[in-house]
C-alpha positions as CSV (number, residue, x, y, z in Angstrom):
1,M,0.0,0.0,0.0
2,D,1.4,3.4,-1.0
3,S,2.0,5.1,2.4
4,E,3.5,8.5,1.6
5,P,1.0,11.3,1.4
6,R,1.4,13.5,-1.7
7,A,1.0,17.2,-1.9
8,A,-2.4,18.4,-3.1
9,G,-2.3,20.0,-6.6
10,P,-3.7,23.3,-7.6
11,G,-7.4,23.3,-7.9
12,D,-7.9,20.2,-5.8
13,N,-11.3,20.5,-4.0
14,R,-12.2,17.2,-2.2
15,G,-14.1,18.4,0.8
16,A,-13.2,17.1,4.2
17,L,-10.4,14.9,2.9
18,A,-8.4,17.6,1.2
19,G,-5.5,19.4,2.8
20,A,-1.9,20.3,2.5
21,Y,-1.2,16.6,2.6
22,D,-3.5,14.8,0.1
23,L,-4.2,11.1,0.4
24,T,-3.1,8.4,-2.0
25,D,-5.9,6.4,-3.7
26,D,-5.3,3.5,-1.3
27,Q,-5.4,5.8,1.7
28,R,-8.6,7.5,0.5
29,E,-10.2,4.2,-0.1
30,M,-9.4,3.0,3.4
31,L,-10.7,6.2,5.0
32,D,-13.9,6.0,3.0
33,Q,-14.4,2.3,3.8
34,V,-13.9,2.9,7.5
35,D,-16.2,5.9,7.4
36,R,-19.0,3.9,5.7
37,Y,-18.7,1.0,8.1
38,A,-18.6,3.2,11.2
39,R,-21.6,5.2,10.0
40,D,-23.7,2.2,9.2
41,T,-22.6,-0.2,11.9
42,L,-20.9,1.6,14.8
43,Y,-22.9,4.9,14.9
44,P,-26.2,3.1,15.9
45,M,-24.5,1.8,19.0
46,A,-23.2,5.2,20.2
47,Q,-26.2,6.5,22.0
48,R,-26.7,3.3,24.1
49,M,-23.0,3.2,24.9
50,D,-23.2,6.8,26.2
51,D,-26.5,6.2,28.1
52,E,-25.5,3.0,29.8
53,E,-21.7,2.7,29.7
54,W,-22.5,-0.3,27.6
55,W,-19.8,-2.3,25.8
56,P,-21.1,-3.8,22.5
57,E,-19.2,-7.2,22.4
58,E,-20.3,-7.8,18.8
59,A,-18.4,-4.7,17.6
60,W,-14.9,-6.2,18.1
61,P,-15.2,-9.3,15.9
62,G,-16.9,-7.1,13.3
63,L,-14.0,-4.7,13.2
64,G,-11.6,-7.6,12.9
65,E,-13.6,-9.1,10.1
66,M,-13.4,-5.8,8.2
67,G,-9.6,-5.8,8.6
68,F,-9.5,-2.8,10.9
69,F,-7.1,-4.4,13.4
70,G,-3.4,-5.1,12.9
71,I,-3.1,-2.3,10.3
72,A,0.7,-2.2,10.5
73,V,1.2,-5.9,11.3
74,P,2.3,-8.3,8.4
75,E,-0.3,-10.6,7.0
76,E,1.5,-13.7,8.3
77,Y,0.3,-12.7,11.8
78,G,-3.2,-11.8,10.7
79,G,-2.7,-8.2,10.0
80,L,-3.2,-5.9,7.0
81,G,0.5,-5.2,6.3
82,A,0.0,-1.5,5.8
83,D,1.6,1.3,7.9
84,L,1.0,3.7,10.8
85,F,-0.4,6.4,8.5
86,T,-3.2,4.0,7.5
87,S,-3.7,3.1,11.1
88,G,-4.3,6.8,11.9
89,L,-6.9,7.0,9.1
90,V,-8.8,4.1,10.7
91,A,-8.8,6.0,14.0
92,Q,-10.1,9.1,12.3
93,G,-12.9,7.3,10.5
94,I,-14.2,5.4,13.5
95,A,-14.0,8.6,15.7
96,R,-16.3,10.5,13.3
97,W,-19.2,8.2,14.2
98,N,-18.4,6.4,17.5
99,N,-15.7,8.1,19.5
100,A,-15.9,5.7,22.4
101,L,-15.1,2.7,20.2
102,A,-12.3,4.8,18.6
103,L,-10.7,5.1,22.0
104,S,-11.0,1.4,22.7
105,W,-9.6,0.7,19.2
106,L,-6.6,2.9,20.0
107,A,-5.8,1.0,23.3
108,H,-6.2,-2.3,21.6
109,E,-4.5,-1.6,18.3
110,N,-1.6,0.7,19.3
111,L,-0.9,0.2,23.0
112,C,-1.3,-3.6,23.0
113,L,-1.3,-5.3,19.6
114,N,1.3,-3.1,17.8
115,N,3.5,-3.0,20.9
116,I,3.6,-6.8,21.0
117,Y,4.4,-7.0,17.3
118,R,7.2,-4.4,17.5
119,N,8.8,-5.7,20.7
120,G,7.7,-9.3,21.2
121,T,9.4,-12.5,20.4
122,E,8.4,-14.6,17.4
123,E,6.6,-17.0,19.7
124,Q,4.7,-14.2,21.4
125,R,3.7,-12.8,18.0
126,R,2.3,-16.1,16.7
127,R,0.5,-16.8,20.0
128,Y,-1.2,-13.5,20.5
129,L,-1.4,-11.4,17.3
130,P,-3.9,-13.5,15.3
131,G,-6.6,-13.2,18.0
132,L,-5.9,-9.5,18.5
133,C,-6.1,-9.0,14.7
134,D,-9.3,-10.9,14.1
135,G,-11.1,-9.3,17.1
136,S,-11.6,-12.5,19.0
137,S,-9.4,-11.0,21.7
138,V,-9.5,-7.5,23.2
139,G,-6.2,-5.8,24.1
140,A,-5.2,-3.3,26.7
141,L,-2.2,-1.6,28.3
142,G,-1.5,-1.5,32.0
143,L,0.7,1.5,32.9
144,T,-1.0,4.2,35.0
145,E,-1.4,3.6,38.7
146,P,-3.3,5.4,41.5
147,G,-0.1,7.2,42.5
148,A,1.6,7.3,39.2
149,G,0.1,9.2,36.3
150,S,2.3,11.8,34.5
151,D,5.3,10.2,36.5
152,A,4.1,6.7,35.4
153,L,7.6,5.3,35.3
154,G,9.4,6.9,38.2
155,S,6.5,6.4,40.7
156,M,5.5,2.9,39.6
157,R,4.8,0.6,42.5
158,T,3.7,-2.5,40.8
159,T,6.5,-5.1,41.1
160,A,7.5,-8.3,39.5
161,R,9.8,-10.8,41.1
162,R,11.3,-13.9,39.4
163,E,10.3,-17.3,40.9
164,G,11.5,-20.2,38.8
165,D,9.9,-20.1,35.4
166,H,7.4,-17.4,36.4
167,Y,7.3,-13.8,37.5
168,V,4.9,-12.8,40.3
169,L,3.2,-9.5,39.9
170,N,1.8,-7.4,42.7
171,G,0.2,-4.0,42.4
172,T,-2.7,-2.0,41.0
173,K,-3.3,-0.2,37.7
174,L,-5.9,2.5,37.3
175,F,-7.8,4.3,34.5
176,I,-7.1,1.4,32.1
177,T,-8.9,1.6,28.9
178,N,-10.5,-1.8,27.9
179,G,-9.3,-3.1,31.3
180,P,-12.7,-4.6,32.3
181,V,-13.1,-6.5,29.0
182,A,-9.5,-7.2,28.0
183,D,-8.3,-10.7,27.2
184,V,-4.7,-9.7,26.7
185,L,-2.9,-7.0,28.5
186,L,0.6,-5.5,28.2
187,V,1.5,-4.7,31.8
188,Y,4.5,-2.8,33.1
189,A,6.1,-3.6,36.5
190,K,9.3,-2.9,38.4
191,T,11.8,-5.8,38.3
192,D,14.5,-3.8,39.9
193,R,13.3,-1.2,42.5
194,A,16.8,0.3,43.0
195,A,17.1,1.1,39.3
196,G,14.0,3.4,39.3
197,A,12.5,4.0,35.9
198,H,15.3,1.9,34.3
199,G,14.2,-1.2,36.4
200,I,10.9,-1.7,34.6
201,S,9.9,-4.7,32.5
202,A,6.9,-5.4,30.3
203,F,4.7,-8.5,30.5
204,I,1.9,-10.1,28.5
205,V,-0.9,-10.9,31.0
206,E,-4.0,-13.0,30.1
207,K,-7.2,-12.3,31.9
208,G,-7.4,-15.9,33.2
209,F,-4.0,-15.8,35.0
210,A,-4.4,-16.6,38.7
211,G,-4.0,-13.5,40.9
212,F,-5.4,-11.0,38.2
213,H,-8.8,-9.4,38.5
214,V,-10.7,-6.3,37.7
215,A,-11.4,-4.3,40.9
216,Q,-13.9,-1.9,39.5
217,K,-15.3,-0.5,36.3
218,L,-15.2,3.3,36.3
219,T,-18.0,5.7,35.2
220,K,-16.8,8.5,33.0
221,M,-17.9,11.9,31.8
222,G,-17.0,11.2,28.2
223,F,-16.0,8.3,25.9
224,R,-18.7,6.4,27.8
225,G,-19.0,2.8,26.7
226,S,-15.3,2.5,26.2
227,P,-14.8,0.5,29.4
228,T,-12.2,1.9,31.9
229,G,-11.2,0.1,35.1
230,E,-9.0,-0.6,38.0
231,L,-6.9,-3.7,37.8
232,V,-5.3,-5.6,40.6
233,F,-2.4,-8.1,40.6
234,D,-2.3,-10.1,43.7
235,D,0.6,-12.6,43.4
236,C,-0.3,-12.9,39.8
237,K,1.8,-15.6,38.1
238,V,3.1,-14.7,34.7
239,P,5.2,-17.2,32.7
240,A,8.8,-15.9,32.2
241,E,8.4,-16.3,28.4
242,N,5.7,-13.6,28.5
243,M,8.2,-10.9,29.2
244,V,8.3,-8.5,26.3
245,G,11.8,-7.3,25.6
246,P,14.7,-7.9,28.1
247,E,14.4,-7.6,31.8
248,N,14.6,-4.0,32.9
249,G,14.1,-3.0,29.3
250,G,10.6,-1.8,29.6
251,V,11.4,1.9,29.2
252,A,12.2,1.5,25.5
253,V,8.9,-0.4,25.0
254,V,7.0,2.3,26.8
255,M,8.5,5.4,25.1
256,S,8.3,4.0,21.6
257,G,4.7,3.0,22.2
258,L,3.8,6.4,23.7
259,D,5.1,8.3,20.6
260,L,3.1,6.0,18.3
261,E,0.1,6.4,20.6
262,R,0.2,10.2,20.3
263,A,0.6,10.0,16.5
264,T,-2.6,7.9,16.3
265,A,-4.5,9.6,19.1
266,A,-4.5,12.9,17.3
267,P,-6.6,11.6,14.4
268,I,-9.3,10.8,16.9
269,C,-9.5,14.5,17.7
270,L,-9.7,15.1,14.0
271,G,-12.6,12.7,13.5
272,I,-14.6,14.2,16.4
273,A,-14.0,17.7,15.2
274,E,-15.1,16.8,11.6
275,R,-18.3,15.4,12.9
276,A,-18.9,18.4,15.1
277,L,-18.5,20.7,12.1
278,D,-21.0,18.7,10.1
279,L,-23.5,18.7,12.9
280,S,-23.1,22.5,13.3
281,I,-23.6,23.2,9.6
282,E,-26.7,21.0,9.5
283,Y,-28.1,22.7,12.6
284,A,-27.4,26.2,11.4
285,R,-29.2,25.4,8.1
286,T,-32.3,24.1,9.8
287,R,-32.6,26.1,13.0
288,E,-34.7,29.2,12.5
289,Q,-34.8,32.3,14.6
290,F,-36.3,35.7,13.8
291,G,-37.9,34.1,10.7
292,Q,-34.8,32.8,9.1
293,P,-32.1,30.0,9.4
294,I,-29.4,31.0,11.9
295,A,-26.9,30.1,9.1
296,R,-27.7,33.6,7.7
297,F,-26.4,35.4,10.7
298,Q,-22.8,36.6,10.3
299,M,-21.7,35.6,13.8
300,V,-22.8,32.0,13.2
301,Q,-21.1,32.1,9.8
302,A,-17.9,33.3,11.5
303,K,-17.9,30.5,14.0
304,I,-18.4,27.9,11.2
305,A,-15.5,29.5,9.2
306,D,-13.2,29.4,12.2
307,M,-14.1,25.8,12.9
308,Y,-13.3,24.9,9.3
309,V,-9.9,26.6,9.3
310,W,-8.9,25.1,12.7
311,I,-9.8,21.6,11.4
312,E,-7.9,21.9,8.2
313,T,-4.8,23.2,9.9
314,M,-5.1,20.3,12.4
315,R,-5.5,17.8,9.6
316,T,-2.3,19.1,7.9
317,F,-0.2,18.8,11.0
318,I,-1.6,15.4,12.1
319,Y,-1.0,13.9,8.6
320,R,2.5,15.3,8.5
321,V,3.4,13.7,11.9
322,M,1.8,10.4,11.0
323,A,3.9,10.3,7.9
324,A,7.0,11.1,9.9
325,A,6.2,8.3,12.4
326,N,5.8,5.7,9.7
327,D,9.4,4.6,9.8
328,L,10.0,4.7,13.5
329,E,12.5,2.0,14.2
330,K,12.1,-0.7,16.8
331,G,13.1,0.7,20.1
332,G,13.0,4.2,18.7
333,G,11.0,7.0,20.2
334,G,11.1,8.8,23.5
335,R,13.7,11.2,22.2
336,G,14.6,13.5,19.3
337,E,12.5,14.9,16.5
338,I,9.7,12.3,16.5
339,H,9.3,12.6,20.3
340,K,8.8,16.4,19.9
341,L,6.5,16.1,16.8
342,T,4.1,13.5,18.3
343,A,3.8,15.5,21.5
344,A,3.1,18.6,19.5
345,S,0.6,16.9,17.2
346,V,-1.6,15.6,20.0
347,L,-1.2,18.9,22.0
348,Y,-2.4,20.9,19.1
349,A,-5.2,18.4,18.1
350,G,-6.5,18.4,21.7
351,D,-6.5,22.2,21.9
352,V,-8.2,22.6,18.5
353,C,-10.8,19.9,19.2
354,N,-11.6,21.8,22.4
355,R,-12.1,25.1,20.5
356,V,-14.2,23.4,17.7
357,L,-16.5,21.7,20.2
358,N,-16.9,24.8,22.3
359,E,-18.1,26.7,19.2
360,A,-20.3,23.8,18.1
361,V,-22.2,23.8,21.4
362,Q,-22.6,27.5,21.2
363,I,-24.1,27.2,17.7
364,H,-26.5,24.5,19.0
365,G,-27.5,26.7,22.0
366,G,-29.8,25.1,24.5
367,S,-30.1,21.9,22.5
368,G,-26.3,21.5,22.7
369,Y,-26.5,21.7,26.5
370,I,-28.8,18.7,26.7
371,W,-27.1,15.5,27.8
372,E,-28.7,13.3,25.2
373,S,-27.8,15.4,22.2
374,E,-25.0,14.2,19.9
375,I,-23.0,17.4,20.1
376,N,-23.2,17.2,23.9
377,R,-21.8,13.7,23.8
378,L,-18.9,14.9,21.6
379,F,-18.3,17.9,23.9
380,R,-17.9,15.6,26.9
381,T,-15.0,13.8,25.2
382,I,-12.7,16.8,24.8
383,K,-11.2,16.9,28.2
384,L,-9.7,13.4,28.0
385,L,-8.0,14.5,24.8
386,E,-6.0,17.0,26.9
387,I,-5.2,14.4,29.6
388,G,-4.6,11.0,28.0
389,A,-1.3,10.0,26.3
390,G,0.4,12.6,28.5
391,T,-1.3,15.7,29.7
392,T,-1.1,19.1,27.9
393,E,1.4,20.2,30.4
394,V,3.6,17.1,29.9
395,R,3.4,17.5,26.1
396,K,4.7,21.1,26.5
397,M,7.5,19.9,28.7
398,I,8.5,17.3,26.0
399,I,8.5,19.9,23.2
400,A,10.4,22.5,25.2
401,G,12.9,19.8,26.4
402,E,13.8,18.8,22.9
403,L,14.0,22.4,21.6
404,L,16.3,23.5,24.5
405,K,18.7,20.6,24.3
């Protein structure tokens, strides 16, 4: 699949998909395919997911059957054999119609599945990737803890000690996307307390392992239906062969994964913002005040124009960063230009999505303030986009740190 975006030529006018970086035919076909599937199949689930924090089990095998998992994983393991850019387009297309499933997709696809492919052994790949790619297994990442958020590595308290052919894990993970429904989890624990952040290792944990259980499912303000929970490891026995990477080598796995997460989280902001603009245009055309549609009022027109410009500049930056992240080598990330770019991408995307949704609710007026409205559902997602994958403040620290080296 041709992965490098090409520059748009003069006179190109392709609506929401056009930008400073145009898409190849293969990329455009993928985005259109995801958009159609998400609109027809995933969108009808969105309201119930938001109302009830309901997890639609049938959605996962359906996404797998469509080939929307394992985008950058070779076909021999059940994947599509494409690239990270294509993966970001899948996130964008799903987020337009069901942002909660887009978040769960991200945790499964990038934080678990792709991390195992990039860092796992051949045996680990052949054991776990096919089920994660076909949707028969749900993946998650276990990193954040009750006392370790932005300082997830330095303050980590979950431990793993070697006992024969097993490691024994003890600790708690919190705010884990997909945690309550995950079959396969990539979990980080300290194997050398004295080494601090450099004494962390990564492990593949299956939900049936003795000593592992879900303590609680959390109720959220936004992205409702994407299950988030607290996980407990109480003398949880994990086979030694389930360690991903070398002992005490978890930092490289974490940092590479976080850079790729940021590159593919930003398109979720783009998809949400695109939907918000469409809803706002539709509402402005149909809502009448003072005997005419509010779309005729210049202040409403100005808001819509601003939203369009913000989205298009966001699209350009996101696509540029996804293209730059395409060739991130194994063990790469966590430093240098790509570290700065991915932090900047999700920082800007989260900020712009906030601005777009704020104006969208303003255009909708009272109806936008009602919980059950779609624009309200989208508005309630935006704060997480400034917190997850490193807070806005941490993203700024990363950018400044790289610039000032």
